[in-house]
N, C-alpha and C positions, 0 to 999 in steps of 0.2 A: 504493500500500500504506500509506503514511504517513497519507493522508487517511482511509482506512478505519479505521486504528487510533485516530486522533483521534476519529472519530465514535463508535466503541464506548466509548472512555474518557469522552467527554462525556455519553453516555447513562446512565452509572453515577451514581446519586445523584439523578437528576431525579425518580425516583419512578414509581409505577404510572400516573400521569396521562398520561404520554407514550404509553402503550398505547392510550388512548382518543382521542388527538388526531386521528388520521386518520379514525377512525370518526365522531367528532363533526363533523369538517369535511365528510365525505361526506354526512352526514344534512342539514346546513345548506345545502350547495350543492344537494342534490337538492330541497330545499324552495323554492328560487328565490332565496336570498340570494346576493350576490356574495362573492368571496373575501375582500375586506378586511373587510366587515361580519361575515362568519363568523368570521374569525380574531379580530376584536375581541371578539365575543361569547364565544368560547372562552376568550380571555385573562382575561376578568372572572371566570370560574369556576375558574380554576387557582390552586391554593394554593402550588405550588412557585415560589419567587422566581426560580430559575435558568431554569426553563422559560418563565415569563411574560416574562422578559427576552429570551429568544431569539425568542419569538413577536412581541414588539414590534419587534425588529430585522428580522424577516421582513416585517412589515407595512410598515416604512419602506423596505425594498428594493423591495417591489412598488409602493409609491407613487412611487418614483423611476424606475419603468419597467422594473425587472428582471423577467424571466419568473418564474413561480411556482416552477418546478423549481429554478432557480438560487438563489432565496431560500431554498428548503428546504435545498439543499445547504450553504449557508453556515451554517445553524444547527447542523450536525453532529449533529442529533437523528434525522432520518429515515433509514430504511434505504435501501440502494442500489436495491432493486427498487421502492420507493415513489417515489423520485426519477425512475427510468427510466419508470415508468408515468405519472407526472405530466407528464414532458416529452413523451411520445408523446400523452398526452391533450390537452395544449395545442396540439400541432401538428395533431391530427386532429379536434379538437372533441369528444373523448370523455373529458374530464377527470372528470366525475362518475362515469361508468361505470368508469373505471380505478381511481379512488379507492375505489369500492364493492368492487372485486375485492380490493384490499389490506385493506380493513376486514373482509371476509368471512374472509380467511385469518387475520387477527389473532384474530378470534372463534374460529376453529377451533383455533388454537394455544392460546388461553386455556382453551377447553373441554377440550382434551386434557390440559393441565397440571392442571386441577382434578380430572379423572378419576384421573390418576396420584396426586395428593396424597391423594384420598379412598381410593383402593385401597391405598396404601402406609401409611396412618395406623395400621392395625391391626398389620402386621408391624413397623413402627418402634416402636410401643408395646411390643410383645413384646420386641424387642431391647433397648430402654432398661430395661424392667423386669428382663430377664434379666441385663443388665450390672450393675444395682444390686444384685440379689440375689447375683450371683456375687461382687461386690466385698465384700459383707457376709460371705459365707461365707469368702472368702479371707483377709480382714484381721481378722475378729472370731471367727467360729465355729471355723475350723480351728486357730488357735493354742490355743484352749481345749481342743479335742479332742486336740491333740498332747500337751499336758500330762497329760490324763487317761489316755491310752493308754500314755504313758511310765511312769506310776506302776503300771500293771498287771503289768508284767514278764512278758508272755506272748508267744509267737511270733505275729507279725502277718502277715496275707495281704499279697500284693504291692500291691494297690490301696490298702490301708490305710496301708502304709508310704509309698507315693507321696503320699497325702493328708497324712500327718503331716509328710513332708518339705516339702511346699508350705506347710503351716501354720507350721512353724518358720522357713522362709525369709521368709514374710510378717511374722512376729513380729519377726524380727531386722532386716529391711531395709524394712519397710512405709513408714517415713517418707520413704524415697527412692524406693521402688518405685512407689507410687501416683502421685506427681507425674510420675515418668518415663513411666508408662503414658499419662497424660493428654497430656503433651507429645508423646509419640510419635504418638498418634492425631491430634493437631492437625497436626504436621509431615507425616504421611502424607497427610492430606486436602489440605493446601496443595500438596504436591509432585504428587499424582496428579490434582488437579482444578482447581487455580488457576494455577500457574505455566505460562506459555505453552510453554516448552521441554519440559516433562515431563508436561503434562496428557493427552497421548496415551496414557499408561500407564493412567490412570483411565478414559478413554473406552474403551480396548480391554477393560478389565475389565468395564465395564457392558455393552458390546455382546456379550460372550461369556457373560454370566450366563444360566442356564436360565430361560426364561419372560420375563425382563425384556429380555434382549438382542434376541430376535426382535421384540418389541413396539417397542422403540426404533428398530430398523432399519426396520421397516415405517412407523413414524411419520415418520421422516426422509425415507425414499423418497417417501412420499405428499406430504409438505410441499414437497419440492423439485420433484416432478413437477407439482403444482398451480401453484406459482409460475412455473416455467419455461413451462408451457402458457399461463398468463395473459399473461406477458411477450411470448411469441412471437405470440399471438393479437392483442395490442395493437399489434404492428408493430415490436417491439424486434428488433434484429439478433441472429442466433443466437449469435455469439461473445460479444457483450455480455450476452446473456441468461444464457449459461452462467457467465460470470464473476460476474454479479450473484447468481445462486442459490448459487454456490460461496461467496461472501462471507457469504451469509445462512445457510449450513449450520451446524448446532450441533456437528457432529463433524468433527475434522480429517481423518478418512478421506475423507469426502465432499467437503470443501473441496479437498483435493489432487486427488481424482479428477476433479471437474468443471473445475477449472482446467487440468488436463492435457488433458482432452478438448477444452476450448475452444482451447488452444494448437494441438492437432492439427488441429482444424477450420480454424483460421486459416491453417495451413500448406497447406491444400488437401486434407487427408485426409477420408474419409468416416467416419461413425460406426462402420461395420464395421471399418475399418482402425484407428481409434482404440481400439476395444474390444479388438481382437486384439493390438495393441501393448502394452496394459496389461491382459493377460488376467486376472492374479490380482486386481488392484485392481478390475477390472470385475465379477468374480464377487462380490466382497465388497460392492460398492456397488449393483449391479443384478443381480437374478437373470437367468439365461439367457433365459427366455421374454420378459422385458421388453426385453432387448437385441434380441431378434429382432423384437419389435414396433416398436422405434425404427428398426431397419435397414429393415424393410419400409415404414414410413411415410416414411422418407427417400427411398426409391425412388419412392414414389407422390406425394411432395410434400405430405404431410399431417402434418408433424412436430408442430405445436401440438396437434392432436387426440390424438396418441399420448401426449404427456406429460400432457395433461389426464386421459386415461383412466387412466394410471399413478397420478396423484395421487388420483383418486377411489377406485380399487381399494385402494390401500394405506392410505389414510386410513380406509376402512371396516374393513380388517383390524386396524389399530391400535386402533380404537374397540372392536371385539369383544375384543381381547386385554386392553385396559385394564379391561374389565368382569370378565374372568375371572382377573386376575392374583392376586387374593386367594385364589381357589380353588387356584391352582398353588402359592403360597408357604406357605399355612397348613400342609399336611402336612409340608413341609420344616422349618418353624419348630418344629412340635410334636415332630418327630423329634429335633432337637438338644436341645430342652428336656427331653424324656423321657430322652435319653441322659445328660444331666448329673444329673438326679434319680436315675436308676438307679445311676450311679457313686457318688454320695454315699451313697445308702442302703446299697449293698453294702459300702462302705468302713466304715460304722458298724456294720452288723448282723453281719458275719462275725466280727469279734473278740468280739462279745458271745456268739455261739454257741460259739466256742472257749472262752471263759471259763466258760460254763455246763457245757460238756462236761468241762472240767477239774475243776469242783467235784463233778460226779457221779462 
Protein backbone atom coordinates (compact mmCIF):
# COMPACT_ATOMS: atom_id res chain seq x y z
CA UNK A 1 0.00 0.00 0.00
CA UNK A 2 2.84 2.38 0.82
CA UNK A 3 4.50 1.75 -2.56
CA UNK A 4 1.22 2.50 -4.37
CA UNK A 5 0.87 5.78 -2.45
CA UNK A 6 4.43 6.76 -3.26
CA UNK A 7 3.81 6.03 -6.93
CA UNK A 8 0.72 8.23 -7.05
CA UNK A 9 2.54 11.00 -5.19
CA UNK A 10 5.53 10.81 -7.50
CA UNK A 11 3.36 11.14 -10.60
CA UNK A 12 1.95 14.46 -9.37
CA UNK A 13 3.81 17.36 -10.94
CA UNK A 14 5.62 15.34 -13.60
CA UNK A 15 3.21 16.71 -16.16
CA UNK A 16 1.18 15.44 -19.07
CA UNK A 17 4.29 13.97 -20.70
CA UNK A 18 4.03 10.85 -18.55
CA UNK A 19 0.69 10.08 -20.21
CA UNK A 20 2.43 9.67 -23.54
CA UNK A 21 5.46 7.77 -22.22
CA UNK A 22 4.05 4.26 -22.65
CA UNK A 23 2.48 5.17 -25.99
CA UNK A 24 5.78 6.47 -27.37
CA UNK A 25 7.62 3.44 -26.02
CA UNK A 26 5.08 1.09 -27.63
CA UNK A 27 5.40 2.82 -31.02
CA UNK A 28 9.21 2.78 -30.99
CA UNK A 29 9.42 -0.86 -29.91
CA UNK A 30 6.92 -1.81 -32.59
CA UNK A 31 9.13 -0.10 -35.19
CA UNK A 32 12.01 -2.41 -34.31
CA UNK A 33 14.06 -0.29 -31.88
CA UNK A 34 15.34 -1.91 -28.71
CA UNK A 35 14.24 -0.77 -25.27
CA UNK A 36 17.38 1.22 -24.40
CA UNK A 37 17.42 3.10 -27.69
CA UNK A 38 13.70 3.81 -27.39
CA UNK A 39 14.00 5.18 -23.85
CA UNK A 40 16.99 7.31 -24.83
CA UNK A 41 15.08 8.77 -27.77
CA UNK A 42 12.06 9.49 -25.60
CA UNK A 43 14.22 11.11 -22.92
CA UNK A 44 15.62 13.61 -25.42
CA UNK A 45 12.13 14.93 -26.20
CA UNK A 46 10.92 15.20 -22.59
CA UNK A 47 10.95 18.66 -21.04
CA UNK A 48 10.15 17.65 -17.46
CA UNK A 49 13.43 17.43 -15.56
CA UNK A 50 11.98 15.04 -12.97
CA UNK A 51 10.61 12.64 -15.57
CA UNK A 52 13.82 12.76 -17.61
CA UNK A 53 15.80 11.94 -14.48
CA UNK A 54 13.61 8.92 -13.75
CA UNK A 55 13.93 7.62 -17.33
CA UNK A 56 17.73 7.99 -17.09
CA UNK A 57 17.70 5.94 -13.90
CA UNK A 58 15.51 3.36 -15.62
CA UNK A 59 17.99 3.09 -18.51
CA UNK A 60 20.81 2.59 -16.01
CA UNK A 61 18.94 -0.21 -14.23
CA UNK A 62 18.25 -2.01 -17.52
CA UNK A 63 21.91 -1.67 -18.58
CA UNK A 64 22.89 -3.25 -15.25
CA UNK A 65 20.80 -6.32 -16.08
CA UNK A 66 17.52 -5.50 -14.32
CA UNK A 67 14.28 -6.63 -16.01
CA UNK A 68 12.34 -3.85 -17.69
CA UNK A 69 9.34 -4.22 -15.38
CA UNK A 70 11.50 -3.90 -12.27
CA UNK A 71 13.19 -0.79 -13.65
CA UNK A 72 9.74 0.63 -14.36
CA UNK A 73 8.61 -0.14 -10.82
CA UNK A 74 11.57 1.69 -9.30
CA UNK A 75 10.71 4.89 -11.15
CA UNK A 76 7.34 5.03 -9.29
CA UNK A 77 5.87 6.62 -12.43
CA UNK A 78 4.18 3.70 -14.18
CA UNK A 79 0.83 2.31 -13.05
CA UNK A 80 0.47 -1.13 -11.52
CA UNK A 81 -1.24 -2.64 -14.55
CA UNK A 82 1.50 -1.29 -16.85
CA UNK A 83 4.16 -2.97 -14.74
CA UNK A 84 2.17 -6.21 -14.58
CA UNK A 85 1.66 -6.32 -18.35
CA UNK A 86 5.32 -5.51 -18.92
CA UNK A 87 6.42 -8.32 -16.62
CA UNK A 88 4.15 -10.82 -18.37
CA UNK A 89 5.24 -9.48 -21.75
CA UNK A 90 8.91 -10.02 -20.93
CA UNK A 91 8.23 -13.56 -19.73
CA UNK A 92 6.13 -14.52 -22.76
CA UNK A 93 7.80 -12.47 -25.48
CA UNK A 94 4.69 -10.28 -25.92
CA UNK A 95 6.15 -7.03 -24.57
CA UNK A 96 5.18 -4.93 -27.60
CA UNK A 97 1.63 -6.31 -27.70
CA UNK A 98 1.09 -5.76 -23.97
CA UNK A 99 2.40 -2.21 -24.08
CA UNK A 100 0.09 -1.56 -27.00
CA UNK A 101 -2.85 -2.62 -24.81
CA UNK A 102 -1.81 -0.10 -22.15
CA UNK A 103 -1.34 2.63 -24.77
CA UNK A 104 -4.79 1.97 -26.22
CA UNK A 105 -6.42 2.23 -22.80
CA UNK A 106 -4.59 5.50 -22.09
CA UNK A 107 -5.81 6.87 -25.40
CA UNK A 108 -9.38 5.87 -24.53
CA UNK A 109 -9.11 7.51 -21.11
CA UNK A 110 -7.72 10.69 -22.62
CA UNK A 111 -10.41 10.78 -25.32
CA UNK A 112 -13.15 10.30 -22.73
CA UNK A 113 -11.73 13.10 -20.56
CA UNK A 114 -11.64 15.43 -23.56
CA UNK A 115 -15.28 14.60 -24.34
CA UNK A 116 -16.27 15.33 -20.75
CA UNK A 117 -14.38 18.63 -20.75
CA UNK A 118 -15.94 19.61 -24.06
CA UNK A 119 -19.43 18.64 -22.92
CA UNK A 120 -19.08 20.39 -19.55
CA UNK A 121 -17.58 23.62 -20.88
CA UNK A 122 -20.99 25.17 -21.62
CA UNK A 123 -22.61 24.24 -18.24
CA UNK A 124 -19.50 25.43 -16.38
CA UNK A 125 -19.61 28.72 -18.31
CA UNK A 126 -23.25 29.17 -17.35
CA UNK A 127 -22.50 28.41 -13.68
CA UNK A 128 -19.57 30.86 -13.59
CA UNK A 129 -21.59 33.59 -15.30
CA UNK A 130 -24.53 32.91 -13.00
CA UNK A 131 -22.29 33.12 -9.93
CA UNK A 132 -20.83 36.40 -11.20
CA UNK A 133 -24.19 37.97 -11.94
CA UNK A 134 -25.60 36.66 -8.66
CA UNK A 135 -22.72 38.20 -6.72
CA UNK A 136 -23.25 41.53 -8.48
CA UNK A 137 -26.97 41.44 -7.69
CA UNK A 138 -26.38 40.45 -4.06
CA UNK A 139 -23.60 42.87 -3.19
CA UNK A 140 -24.39 45.85 -5.44
CA UNK A 141 -27.94 45.89 -6.82
CA UNK A 142 -29.90 44.61 -3.82
CA UNK A 143 -28.45 47.10 -1.32
CA UNK A 144 -29.47 49.96 -3.63
CA UNK A 145 -32.94 48.52 -4.12
CA UNK A 146 -33.27 48.10 -0.37
CA UNK A 147 -32.66 51.79 0.20
CA UNK A 148 -35.09 52.70 -2.59
CA UNK A 149 -37.95 50.54 -1.30
CA UNK A 150 -37.38 51.66 2.31
CA UNK A 151 -37.99 55.25 1.22
CA UNK A 152 -41.34 54.38 -0.40
CA UNK A 153 -43.08 53.51 2.91
CA UNK A 154 -45.52 51.08 1.29
CA UNK A 155 -46.50 47.51 2.21
CA UNK A 156 -44.17 45.14 0.41
CA UNK A 157 -44.82 41.58 -0.85
CA UNK A 158 -43.04 38.75 0.92
CA UNK A 159 -40.53 38.07 -1.86
CA UNK A 160 -39.64 41.77 -1.98
CA UNK A 161 -39.15 41.86 1.78
CA UNK A 162 -36.97 38.79 1.49
CA UNK A 163 -34.91 40.43 -1.24
CA UNK A 164 -34.54 43.64 0.75
CA UNK A 165 -33.43 41.67 3.80
CA UNK A 166 -30.75 39.98 1.72
CA UNK A 167 -29.67 43.35 0.33
CA UNK A 168 -29.36 44.91 3.79
CA UNK A 169 -27.44 41.91 5.08
CA UNK A 170 -25.03 42.08 2.11
CA UNK A 171 -24.61 45.83 2.62
CA UNK A 172 -23.83 45.51 6.31
CA UNK A 173 -21.73 42.33 6.20
CA UNK A 174 -20.49 42.14 2.59
CA UNK A 175 -16.85 42.75 3.52
CA UNK A 176 -16.89 39.57 5.59
CA UNK A 177 -19.55 37.63 3.71
CA UNK A 178 -17.88 37.53 0.27
CA UNK A 179 -14.47 36.25 1.48
CA UNK A 180 -16.30 33.77 3.70
CA UNK A 181 -18.26 32.43 0.71
CA UNK A 182 -15.09 32.02 -1.35
CA UNK A 183 -13.24 30.35 1.53
CA UNK A 184 -16.18 28.03 2.18
CA UNK A 185 -16.26 26.98 -1.47
CA UNK A 186 -12.52 26.22 -1.44
CA UNK A 187 -12.71 24.28 1.84
CA UNK A 188 -15.72 22.31 0.60
CA UNK A 189 -13.91 21.36 -2.60
CA UNK A 190 -10.77 20.26 -0.74
CA UNK A 191 -12.74 18.23 1.81
CA UNK A 192 -15.01 16.56 -0.74
CA UNK A 193 -12.58 15.92 -3.59
CA UNK A 194 -8.97 16.14 -2.35
CA UNK A 195 -8.51 14.82 1.19
CA UNK A 196 -8.15 11.01 1.08
CA UNK A 197 -10.24 10.42 4.22
CA UNK A 198 -13.22 12.50 3.08
CA UNK A 199 -13.15 12.53 -0.74
CA UNK A 200 -15.62 9.64 -0.74
CA UNK A 201 -18.27 12.30 0.00
CA UNK A 202 -17.56 14.15 -3.24
CA UNK A 203 -17.34 10.94 -5.21
CA UNK A 204 -20.69 9.79 -3.83
CA UNK A 205 -22.19 13.13 -4.86
CA UNK A 206 -20.83 12.86 -8.41
CA UNK A 207 -22.00 9.27 -8.82
CA UNK A 208 -25.54 10.17 -7.74
CA UNK A 209 -25.95 13.25 -9.96
CA UNK A 210 -28.64 12.82 -12.63
CA UNK A 211 -27.08 12.34 -16.04
CA UNK A 212 -23.49 12.67 -14.83
CA UNK A 213 -23.57 9.84 -12.28
CA UNK A 214 -24.63 7.05 -14.67
CA UNK A 215 -22.09 8.24 -17.24
CA UNK A 216 -19.25 8.16 -14.71
CA UNK A 217 -20.32 4.73 -13.45
CA UNK A 218 -20.44 3.34 -16.99
CA UNK A 219 -17.04 4.85 -17.80
CA UNK A 220 -15.43 3.39 -14.68
CA UNK A 221 -17.02 -0.02 -15.20
CA UNK A 222 -15.90 -0.08 -18.83
CA UNK A 223 -12.38 1.04 -17.97
CA UNK A 224 -11.91 -1.55 -15.24
CA UNK A 225 -13.45 -4.30 -17.36
CA UNK A 226 -11.14 -3.58 -20.29
CA UNK A 227 -8.04 -3.41 -18.07
CA UNK A 228 -8.87 -6.59 -16.20
CA UNK A 229 -9.70 -8.45 -19.41
CA UNK A 230 -6.37 -7.34 -20.88
CA UNK A 231 -4.43 -8.36 -17.79
CA UNK A 232 -6.05 -11.80 -17.59
CA UNK A 233 -5.63 -12.39 -21.35
CA UNK A 234 -1.93 -11.57 -20.98
CA UNK A 235 -1.55 -14.22 -18.27
CA UNK A 236 -1.79 -12.18 -15.07
CA UNK A 237 -3.12 -14.11 -12.08
CA UNK A 238 -6.79 -13.37 -11.30
CA UNK A 239 -6.12 -12.14 -7.76
CA UNK A 240 -3.21 -9.93 -8.86
CA UNK A 241 -5.31 -8.61 -11.73
CA UNK A 242 -8.19 -7.69 -9.43
CA UNK A 243 -5.86 -5.89 -7.01
CA UNK A 244 -4.19 -4.12 -9.92
CA UNK A 245 -7.42 -2.74 -11.41
CA UNK A 246 -8.61 -1.82 -7.91
CA UNK A 247 -5.51 0.35 -7.49
CA UNK A 248 -6.17 1.91 -10.91
CA UNK A 249 -9.83 2.73 -10.16
CA UNK A 250 -10.75 6.41 -9.95
CA UNK A 251 -13.47 5.99 -7.33
CA UNK A 252 -13.09 4.59 -3.81
CA UNK A 253 -16.30 2.57 -4.23
CA UNK A 254 -14.71 0.51 -7.00
CA UNK A 255 -11.35 0.29 -5.25
CA UNK A 256 -12.90 -1.24 -2.13
CA UNK A 257 -15.16 -3.53 -4.12
CA UNK A 258 -12.46 -5.10 -6.30
CA UNK A 259 -10.00 -5.41 -3.40
CA UNK A 260 -12.63 -7.31 -1.41
CA UNK A 261 -13.52 -9.51 -4.36
CA UNK A 262 -9.81 -10.27 -4.82
CA UNK A 263 -9.49 -11.18 -1.14
CA UNK A 264 -12.54 -13.46 -1.42
CA UNK A 265 -11.14 -15.19 -4.54
CA UNK A 266 -7.81 -15.64 -2.78
CA UNK A 267 -9.63 -17.36 0.11
CA UNK A 268 -11.08 -19.88 -2.34
CA UNK A 269 -14.50 -18.37 -2.98
CA UNK A 270 -16.10 -18.08 -6.40
CA UNK A 271 -17.29 -14.85 -7.99
CA UNK A 272 -20.85 -15.84 -7.18
CA UNK A 273 -20.01 -16.25 -3.49
CA UNK A 274 -18.03 -13.00 -3.44
CA UNK A 275 -20.86 -11.05 -5.09
CA UNK A 276 -23.43 -12.58 -2.75
CA UNK A 277 -21.37 -11.77 0.36
CA UNK A 278 -21.08 -8.12 -0.70
CA UNK A 279 -24.50 -7.90 -2.32
CA UNK A 280 -25.06 -4.17 -1.81
CA UNK A 281 -21.58 -3.15 -2.96
CA UNK A 282 -21.84 -5.53 -5.89
CA UNK A 283 -25.04 -3.90 -7.18
CA UNK A 284 -23.42 -0.46 -6.99
CA UNK A 285 -20.22 -1.53 -8.75
CA UNK A 286 -21.61 -4.04 -11.28
CA UNK A 287 -25.17 -4.37 -12.60
CA UNK A 288 -26.82 -7.73 -12.03
CA UNK A 289 -26.63 -8.81 -15.72
CA UNK A 290 -22.87 -8.20 -15.70
CA UNK A 291 -22.52 -10.21 -12.52
CA UNK A 292 -24.36 -13.09 -14.16
CA UNK A 293 -22.08 -12.83 -17.18
CA UNK A 294 -18.99 -13.08 -14.96
CA UNK A 295 -20.45 -16.00 -12.98
CA UNK A 296 -21.31 -17.88 -16.19
CA UNK A 297 -17.87 -17.21 -17.68
CA UNK A 298 -16.21 -18.46 -14.49
CA UNK A 299 -18.09 -21.75 -14.83
CA UNK A 300 -17.08 -22.04 -18.48
CA UNK A 301 -13.49 -20.97 -17.83
CA UNK A 302 -13.64 -17.86 -20.03
CA UNK A 303 -13.32 -15.01 -17.53
CA UNK A 304 -10.96 -12.78 -19.61
CA UNK A 305 -13.44 -12.61 -22.49
CA UNK A 306 -16.26 -11.70 -20.09
CA UNK A 307 -14.41 -8.72 -18.63
CA UNK A 308 -13.30 -7.62 -22.09
CA UNK A 309 -16.94 -7.70 -23.25
CA UNK A 310 -17.98 -5.69 -20.20
CA UNK A 311 -15.27 -3.14 -20.95
CA UNK A 312 -16.29 -2.71 -24.57
CA UNK A 313 -20.01 -2.49 -23.76
CA UNK A 314 -19.72 0.11 -21.01
CA UNK A 315 -17.12 2.18 -22.79
CA UNK A 316 -19.54 2.43 -25.70
CA UNK A 317 -22.34 3.45 -23.31
CA UNK A 318 -20.18 6.11 -21.64
CA UNK A 319 -19.16 7.53 -25.02
CA UNK A 320 -22.81 7.92 -26.02
CA UNK A 321 -23.63 9.51 -22.65
CA UNK A 322 -20.72 11.97 -22.97
CA UNK A 323 -22.11 13.16 -26.30
CA UNK A 324 -25.58 13.67 -24.81
CA UNK A 325 -24.65 15.19 -21.46
CA UNK A 326 -25.07 18.77 -22.65
CA UNK A 327 -28.59 17.94 -23.87
CA UNK A 328 -29.41 16.59 -20.39
CA UNK A 329 -27.88 19.45 -18.40
CA UNK A 330 -29.00 22.40 -20.51
CA UNK A 331 -32.71 22.31 -19.51
CA UNK A 332 -31.74 21.98 -15.83
CA UNK A 333 -29.39 24.95 -16.05
CA UNK A 334 -31.98 27.06 -17.86
CA UNK A 335 -34.58 26.13 -15.23
CA UNK A 336 -32.42 27.44 -12.38
CA UNK A 337 -31.44 30.59 -14.29
CA UNK A 338 -35.08 31.25 -15.22
CA UNK A 339 -36.20 30.77 -11.61
CA UNK A 340 -33.63 33.31 -10.40
CA UNK A 341 -34.60 35.87 -13.03
CA UNK A 342 -38.31 35.36 -12.28
CA UNK A 343 -37.78 35.83 -8.54
CA UNK A 344 -35.83 39.06 -9.06
CA UNK A 345 -38.33 40.41 -11.59
CA UNK A 346 -41.33 39.72 -9.34
CA UNK A 347 -39.58 41.20 -6.32
CA UNK A 348 -39.01 44.45 -8.21
CA UNK A 349 -42.23 44.68 -10.23
CA UNK A 350 -44.83 43.82 -7.54
CA UNK A 351 -44.05 46.85 -5.32
CA UNK A 352 -44.19 49.09 -8.39
CA UNK A 353 -47.71 47.84 -9.13
CA UNK A 354 -48.65 48.44 -5.52
CA UNK A 355 -47.28 51.98 -5.70
CA UNK A 356 -49.14 52.71 -8.94
CA UNK A 357 -52.34 51.33 -7.46
CA UNK A 358 -51.94 53.55 -4.42
CA UNK A 359 -51.48 56.65 -6.59
CA UNK A 360 -54.64 55.89 -8.58
